[in-house]
Wavefront OBJ file of the C-alpha trace (Angstrom):
o trace
v 112.952 65.443 67.016
v 111.611 61.916 67.751
v 113.811 61.738 70.886
v 112.662 65.213 71.943
v 108.994 64.310 71.535
v 109.380 61.291 73.797
v 111.468 63.007 76.461
v 110.379 66.625 76.188
v 110.379 68.820 79.276
v 107.131 70.168 80.682
v 103.744 68.626 81.346
v 102.743 67.072 78.083
v 101.178 69.038 75.255
v 101.257 72.789 74.769
v 98.896 74.659 77.074
v 98.377 71.898 79.661
v 99.344 72.354 83.292
v 98.741 76.097 83.467
v 96.987 77.613 86.461
v 96.075 81.148 87.509
v 96.315 82.021 91.185
v 94.589 85.199 92.393
v 96.564 86.787 95.203
v 94.185 88.174 97.858
v 97.052 89.774 99.765
v 98.081 92.249 97.076
v 96.856 94.477 94.281
v 98.564 92.278 91.717
v 98.162 89.008 89.903
v 100.255 85.850 90.035
v 100.778 83.583 87.043
v 102.020 80.097 87.966
v 103.209 77.213 85.815
v 104.388 73.792 87.010
v 106.950 71.868 84.993
v 108.234 68.272 85.314
v 110.929 66.121 83.755
v 113.503 68.894 84.127
v 117.273 68.722 84.439
v 119.830 70.940 86.123
v 120.460 72.661 82.799
v 116.771 73.308 82.104
v 116.007 76.975 81.561
v 112.661 78.591 82.434
v 111.633 81.878 80.784
v 108.602 84.175 80.923
v 107.494 86.235 77.916
v 104.890 88.981 77.461
v 103.944 89.953 73.919
v 107.067 88.029 72.764
v 109.402 90.100 74.977
v 111.197 88.276 77.785
v 110.248 89.308 81.322
v 113.356 89.146 83.532
v 111.297 89.493 86.729
v 109.856 86.005 86.330
v 110.872 83.465 88.970
v 111.620 79.724 88.763
v 112.218 77.198 91.548
v 114.026 74.125 90.126
v 113.360 72.155 93.329
v 109.571 72.306 92.953
v 109.376 72.983 89.217
v 107.299 76.104 89.858
v 107.509 79.155 87.626
v 105.990 82.326 89.047
v 105.304 85.731 87.515
v 103.874 88.412 89.820
v 102.272 91.489 88.244
v 102.087 94.315 90.761
v 99.132 96.726 90.519
v 97.523 95.005 87.543
v 96.092 97.425 84.974
v 94.878 97.467 81.356
v 98.469 97.922 80.161
v 99.092 94.312 81.285
v 96.571 93.050 78.745
v 98.137 90.613 76.272
v 99.627 87.176 75.692
v 101.827 85.551 78.362
v 104.093 82.623 77.577
v 106.039 80.343 79.935
v 108.797 78.345 78.195
v 111.211 75.651 79.404
v 114.148 74.499 77.321
v 117.315 72.388 77.457
v 119.320 70.155 75.098
v 116.257 67.955 74.524
v 114.220 70.817 73.092
v 111.574 73.165 74.512
v 107.973 73.276 75.660
v 105.690 76.149 76.497
v 102.252 77.148 77.726
v 100.314 80.265 76.809
v 97.750 82.397 78.600
v 95.746 85.076 76.832
v 95.059 87.746 79.455
v 92.467 89.584 77.369
v 88.734 90.073 77.007
v 86.558 88.121 79.431
v 89.578 86.567 81.158
v 90.986 89.966 82.069
v 87.553 91.290 83.075
v 87.084 88.273 85.364
v 90.380 88.993 87.104
v 89.560 92.672 87.606
v 86.095 91.760 88.890
v 87.620 89.339 91.382
v 90.207 91.899 92.477
v 87.383 94.400 92.932
v 85.500 91.915 95.108
v 88.635 91.319 97.182
v 89.163 95.080 97.457
v 85.602 95.647 98.657
v 85.895 92.894 101.271
v 89.234 94.293 102.466
v 87.817 97.754 103.282
v 88.584 98.746 106.861
v 86.024 100.397 109.197
v 85.549 104.103 108.510
v 87.890 106.427 110.391
v 87.437 110.120 111.191
v 90.383 112.497 110.946
v 90.703 116.236 111.500
v 92.738 117.999 108.820
v 93.964 121.502 108.051
v 91.027 122.014 105.657
v 88.282 120.224 107.603
v 87.266 116.670 108.525
v 88.170 113.568 106.572
v 86.358 110.199 106.664
v 88.143 107.287 105.000
v 88.577 103.539 104.613
v 91.737 101.659 103.644
v 91.509 98.954 100.967
v 94.021 96.479 99.570
v 93.009 97.303 96.010
v 90.865 99.835 94.166
v 90.053 100.053 90.466
v 87.803 102.885 89.319
v 86.570 100.872 86.294
v 85.454 97.805 88.243
v 84.506 99.317 91.610
v 81.922 101.986 92.399
v 81.706 104.015 95.592
v 78.811 106.103 96.914
v 78.724 108.230 100.062
v 75.594 108.997 102.113
v 74.920 111.495 104.912
v 71.857 110.653 106.985
v 70.838 108.297 104.154
v 71.006 111.132 101.601
v 73.388 110.584 98.718
v 76.329 112.996 98.653
v 77.884 114.575 95.583
v 81.179 116.455 95.340
v 80.664 120.208 95.634
v 82.058 123.377 97.172
v 82.468 121.871 100.644
v 82.403 118.151 99.918
v 85.213 116.301 98.159
v 85.279 112.562 97.444
v 88.000 110.472 95.898
v 90.034 107.282 95.802
v 93.609 106.101 95.519
v 94.922 102.574 94.955
v 94.543 101.877 98.675
v 92.065 104.373 100.087
v 88.496 105.657 99.666
v 87.842 109.074 101.234
v 85.365 111.872 101.871
v 86.617 115.351 102.829
v 84.308 117.899 104.487
v 85.739 121.404 104.083
v 85.014 124.153 106.624
v 82.813 121.792 108.694
v 79.650 123.049 110.413
v 77.146 121.657 112.911
v 74.911 120.666 109.988
v 77.628 118.174 108.950
v 77.062 116.083 112.079
v 75.367 112.705 111.743
v 75.715 109.259 110.247
v 77.933 108.748 107.171
v 77.795 105.605 105.040
v 80.173 104.396 102.350
v 78.789 101.922 99.829
v 81.308 99.913 97.772
v 80.019 97.911 94.799
v 82.218 95.457 92.860
v 80.339 93.139 90.547
v 77.711 91.360 92.649
v 79.515 92.272 95.865
v 78.081 95.315 97.677
v 79.420 96.403 101.051
v 78.369 99.230 103.348
v 80.440 100.879 106.081
v 79.081 103.504 108.476
v 80.313 105.878 111.174
v 78.689 108.544 113.339
v 80.188 112.035 113.102
v 78.570 113.517 116.182
v 79.162 113.977 119.893
v 82.777 113.427 121.014
v 83.831 112.215 117.576
v 82.799 115.534 116.015
v 84.352 117.586 118.823
v 87.682 115.710 118.605
v 87.835 116.077 114.820
v 87.018 119.796 115.039
v 89.681 120.327 117.719
v 92.292 118.655 115.503
v 91.083 120.674 112.515
v 91.482 123.957 114.433
v 94.924 122.923 115.718
v 96.227 122.050 112.257
v 94.628 125.152 110.726
v 96.366 127.360 113.304
v 99.714 125.649 112.689
v 99.297 126.144 108.942
v 98.593 129.870 109.433
v 101.670 130.185 111.633
v 103.875 128.344 109.143
v 102.541 130.389 106.230
v 102.985 133.778 107.910
v 105.995 133.371 110.177
v 109.189 135.260 109.377
v 111.520 133.286 107.111
v 114.766 133.699 105.181
v 113.595 132.285 101.881
v 116.772 132.214 99.776
v 119.873 134.100 98.737
v 122.679 133.599 101.269
v 125.542 131.239 100.375
v 127.114 129.009 103.015
v 130.537 130.637 102.512
v 131.674 133.866 100.840
v 135.363 134.565 100.151
v 136.643 138.040 99.226
v 139.968 139.887 98.888
v 140.698 142.714 101.339
v 139.859 146.284 100.284
v 136.988 145.037 98.079
v 133.301 145.795 98.718
v 131.152 142.887 99.877
v 127.393 142.766 99.134
v 125.175 140.005 100.515
v 121.527 139.845 99.472
v 118.747 137.547 100.649
v 114.970 137.272 100.300
v 112.755 137.272 103.392
v 109.042 136.703 103.887
v 106.430 137.018 106.622
v 103.103 138.611 107.446
v 103.226 140.982 109.194
v 106.476 142.233 107.668
v 109.309 140.927 109.848
v 111.820 142.958 111.825
v 115.314 142.506 110.352
v 118.707 142.625 112.009
v 122.199 141.301 111.253
v 124.520 139.448 113.590
v 128.264 138.851 113.479
v 129.489 135.948 115.611
v 126.105 136.101 117.408
v 126.495 139.810 118.247
v 124.376 142.610 116.702
v 125.991 144.444 113.771
v 126.136 148.241 114.123
v 125.512 149.898 110.771
v 128.041 152.744 110.804
v 130.955 153.792 108.595
v 131.639 150.862 106.272
v 128.509 148.823 107.124
v 125.143 149.491 105.439
v 121.830 147.624 105.266
v 119.188 148.227 102.599
v 115.672 146.783 102.490
v 113.636 146.853 99.273
v 110.376 144.998 99.781
v 111.365 141.402 100.526
v 114.981 141.926 99.411
v 117.556 142.626 102.140
v 121.170 143.619 101.365
v 124.131 144.133 103.667
v 127.155 145.993 102.241
v 130.635 146.126 103.782
v 133.074 148.516 102.099
v 136.855 148.009 102.019
v 136.741 144.686 103.856
v 139.660 143.610 106.011
v 140.600 140.541 108.038
v 138.563 141.771 111.022
v 135.435 141.441 108.903
v 135.898 137.670 108.670
v 133.427 135.671 110.726
v 129.987 134.059 110.857
v 127.192 136.423 109.859
v 123.466 135.921 110.240
v 120.352 137.779 109.140
v 117.709 137.478 111.860
v 114.048 137.997 110.944
v 111.155 138.055 113.407
v 107.405 138.686 113.556
v 104.578 137.632 115.884
v 104.381 134.158 114.320
v 108.038 133.228 114.682
v 111.642 133.919 113.763
v 114.464 132.503 111.655
v 118.158 133.104 111.045
v 119.988 132.720 107.743
v 123.755 132.305 108.108
v 126.873 132.809 105.980
v 130.587 132.566 106.795
v 132.745 135.425 105.441
v 136.446 134.836 104.792
v 138.694 137.799 103.863
v 142.137 137.057 102.376
v 145.057 139.411 101.717
v 146.473 140.558 98.369
v 148.689 137.852 96.906
v 147.166 135.072 99.061
v 144.854 132.351 97.856
v 141.399 131.904 99.352
v 141.259 129.173 102.012
v 139.038 127.035 99.779
v 141.687 126.993 97.031
v 144.457 126.170 99.481
v 142.557 123.122 100.686
v 141.952 121.755 97.162
l 1 2 3 4 5 6 7 8 9 10 11 12 13 14 15 16 17 18 19 20 21 22 23 24 25 26 27 28 29 30 31 32 33 34 35 36 37 38 39 40 41 42 43 44 45 46 47 48 49 50 51 52 53 54 55 56 57 58 59 60 61 62 63 64 65 66 67 68 69 70 71 72 73 74 75 76 77 78 79 80 81 82 83 84 85 86 87 88 89 90 91 92 93 94 95 96 97 98 99 100 101 102 103 104 105 106 107 108 109 110 111 112 113 114 115 116 117 118 119 120 121 122 123 124 125 126 127 128 129 130 131 132 133 134 135 136 137 138 139 140 141 142 143 144 145 146 147 148 149 150 151 152 153 154 155 156 157 158 159 160 161 162 163 164 165 166 167 168 169 170 171 172 173 174 175 176 177 178 179 180 181 182 183 184 185 186 187 188 189 190 191 192 193 194 195 196 197 198 199 200 201 202 203 204 205 206 207 208 209 210 211 212 213 214 215 216 217 218 219 220 221 222 223 224 225 226 227 228 229 230 231 232 233 234 235 236 237 238 239 240 241 242 243 244 245 246 247 248 249 250 251 252 253 254 255 256 257 258 259 260 261 262 263 264 265 266 267 268 269 270 271 272 273 274 275 276 277 278 279 280 281 282 283 284 285 286 287 288 289 290 291 292 293 294 295 296 297 298 299 300 301 302 303 304 305 306 307 308 309 310 311 312 313 314 315 316 317 318 319 320 321 322 323 324 325 326 327 328 329 330
């Protein structure tokens, strides 16, 4: 141990040489540790609550150990340990990321997040008009946001929604009206840092947002109500001749869609062996005593005023004593 004490790796006594670097370009936290007097065989390890963290990095050329914590949260609270070791022994340094130390980091990240907020943007949506700002970091415990309309504080209600994500602060105006025009201000407070961003929802800005809102609303109505084949048809159906084939699918649409069947892109005539039955949204085609001429590509075509769709299935009829084509190819 006397030799180890004189030639130990690291920067002197336990706990010296440790630095914390706050990363203003991310939502995370970087933990750095510089080591000296290392050899090629020297091993660098990171630990959190005594468990090794394999994501830690070490550059033997510079002696820098780096641990990056993405999207820092309260679950990262605890004791961090950086350890170097080789045949001469080991050395370590410890950081307690708890209490005031952790609060200071979150406060600083909140300040960085507030300063990173982009100018307010206006966006028409299917439901209304959205006003938002992008941020590099947001933490609901250490950052506070307040919205104002014409200097009057706004609260979430029937037509107003406010919220945040890790990278965005937003206000959503549902079913917008002329009374919603005017100046909107977002206030972001993080510790002693308070920032205000404003935009004017009036004139061309209001007209453009309303036009986009109406366009998206119309598209949503079309997509919701257009005729569709929802489910039911397989890609391929194989059946032995002289059997009865039944194919059922589910359709939707408002108004109720017109329904027709195609065989090899030609309309199917429902006579003799062919029948079609519609029960609400359930559509069934039945072919009795199938034969080889019934093989082909079939499609159910549905249509209403909002649009149309075709669901397709390939029918393969094989003779008594033969194997289905799928089995022959296996």
